[in-house]
N, C-alpha and C positions, 0 to 999 in steps of 0.2 A: 504494500500500500504506500502510495507516495503522497506528497503534500508538504505544507510548511511544517517544520518540526514543532512538536509540543515542548514547551519549557517545563522541566521537572525540577522543582525546588526540593533539594535532596541532601541528606546526610546519610552516612553508612550505618543505618539502623534497620531492624526488622521491618518497620513500617515503610521505610524508604525502599527497601528491596522488593516489597510487594509490587510496587509500581514499575520499577525498572525491569523486573521479571516479566510483568504483563507486556510492557512495551516491546521487549525483545521477542516474546512469544508471538505477539500480533504483527510484528514487523512494522510497527508505526515509527516514523522518524521522530527523534526527540533529541534534546540537548540538556545536559545537566547544568543546573544553576546551583553552584555550591552554596549551601546554607549551613554554615558550620555552627552547630549548636553551642559548642564550648566557647566560641568567640562572641556569642550573643546575637548572631544574625537573625534569630527568630523574633527579636524585640524591635527590629527596625520597622519604622512606619510603612515603608514601601512593601515589606513582606507581609505585615499584618493587614494591609489593604487586600491582599490576595488570600491570606489565611488568617481570619479574624481570631482564631484560637491561638495563634502564635506557635503552631506546631508544624513539623514536616510530616509527610510530604504534602505538597500542593502542586497543582499544574495550572498552566495557562495554555489553552488550546486556541491557536489563532483561527482555526477553521471549525468553530463551534456551530451550534444550531443557527440556521439562516446565514451561514458563512460569517458570523460575527464572533469575535473572540469571547471566550468564556473561561473564568477561573473557577477551579474546584478544589476544595480542601477536604480533609478527612479521608484516610486511605480506603475505607470501605466504599464511600461515595465515589471516589475516583475510579475504583475498580468497576463499579456498576456503570458509571458514565462511559468509560472506555469500552467495556463489553458491548454496551448498546451502540456505541459509535461504529464499532467495526463488525458487529453482528457475530461475535465469537465468544466462546467460553462462558456463555450464559444461555441455557435452553430457552426456546420460545414458547414451549407449552407450559401451562400453569403449574402442573405437578412438578415437572423437572426444574422449572425456575424457582419454585418455592423451596425445593430441596437445597438448591445451591444457596439461595439467599439466607435460609435459616442457619446454615453452617457458616456462612460469612458473618452473620450477626453473632453467632456463638463465639467465633474468634474475636470479633471486635469487643464484645462485652465480657468475655471470660478469659480465654487463653492469653491474649495479648496483655491486658491489664494485670492479670495475676502473675504472669511470667515477668513482666516489667517490674512489679513491686518485689517479687522474690529476688530478682537480680539486683535491684537497688539495695535492699536491706542486707543481702548476702555479700555484696561486693563493694558498694560505693558509699553506704551510710557512714558518717563520721564516727558514730558510736555503734557498738554491737547491741542490738535489741533482740534478745532471744525469742520473745513472744512473736515478734513480726517474722523472724526467720522461720520459726516453726509453722506459723499460721499460713504464710504464703507458700512455703515449701510443700506442705501437705496438699494445699489446693492445686498447685501446679501438677503434682503427681496424680491427683484425682482427674484433672482435665486431660492429662496424657492418656489415662486409662479410658476415658470417654472416647477420645479420638481413636485409640487402638481398637476398641470394641466396634466402632463404626466402620473402620477399615477392614476388620475381620468379616463384617457383614457384606460390605459393598465390593471388596476385591481391590481393583487397581487404584481407585480414586475415592475422594471423600464423599461425593454426592453424584455418582453416576459417571459420566464422562469427565475428562480433565476440564477443570473450570476455575473460575476466580476463587472458589472455596479452597482449592488446593494451593493456589498462589498466596492466599491470605494466611493460611496456617503454616505453610512450609518455613518461612523465615523465622517463625517463633520456635521451631524445633531445632534450628541451627544452634541455638544457645543451650542445648540440653546439658552439655557438660558443665557449663557455668551454673545451670540450674541444679546441679548435683544429682543428675539423673543419668541412667544408662538405658539406651534403647534396647538392650538385651532383655529388659523387663517388659517390653512392649513389641512383640514380634511382628504384628501386622503394621504397626507404625514404623518399625525399623525397615521393613521391606519397601514401604511407600516412600520413606525419606530417601533411601538409597536410589530408588528409581528416579525420583524427581531431581536429585542432585546430579545425576548422570546426564540430564538433558542439556545440550549445548546452550539453549536459550536461557535456561536457569543459570548456568555458569556465567554467561555474559551479563545477565542481570545482577548477579552478585558481585561481579567485578566492577560495576559502575561506581565511579567515585572512589576507587581503591585508595587507601591511605588518607582519606579526608579526616577521619575522627582520631584525635590523639588517644594513645593508650593511657590507661589509668595511671601507670607509674610516671608517665611524662606530663601529666596534667597538673599545672600549677594550681595552688589553692584558690586563687581568684577565678580561674577557669572552672574549677569544680563547683564553686559557689554559684557562678553564673549559669552553668548547665542545669543545676538542680534547684535553682530559684531561692538560694539561701541569702537572706539579707543579714547585715551586721547584727541586727537585734535578734535573729533567729537563734533558738537554742542549739547548741552543738552536741 
């Protein structure tokens, strides 16, 4: 598919990878607009005009509805928009569409937020909070079990054919080692994860923006505070 490139406001995070993977899978032209969270790019007025919540990813499609530019924020909304734009990765029948959308919503409401909090309190919190580590760790394990059971039922993909549900969930499984989990405990999930990771389009999507995000050890305290929204008066 040809046309003017879509601007992808991006940092190397699971939510960012959802969109770069989709764009690679669909063959839509795009260009990365680096939005380095640790440098506070998400707080710029220009970015918040596109993404009012001040979070990546966001896109600007110059060839939107009626050939007019359109900005879209929130990764789930972007996936739905792009799937409808190119007519791929989202079934047209009501039953199939509902299956895909409900697993997309499951990822948006459950897997992503819980894994994000588990990673934060386990890796990045300035103090160790055992209750939070236990609470989010157990919930992420439960959610992995839900996805494993679904894949054991469906076979190759989360909701029938390969879809935006798979693209939404996959990047949040990449972090399984950081989440303190082994995929050996989730055999159907392990098979699915390996199959998706082997896709050339997925590999290109994951490579988008390589090296953009500083590693934790190299992150200065002020960058850490900016990334996680800590003000001077916040408790440490």
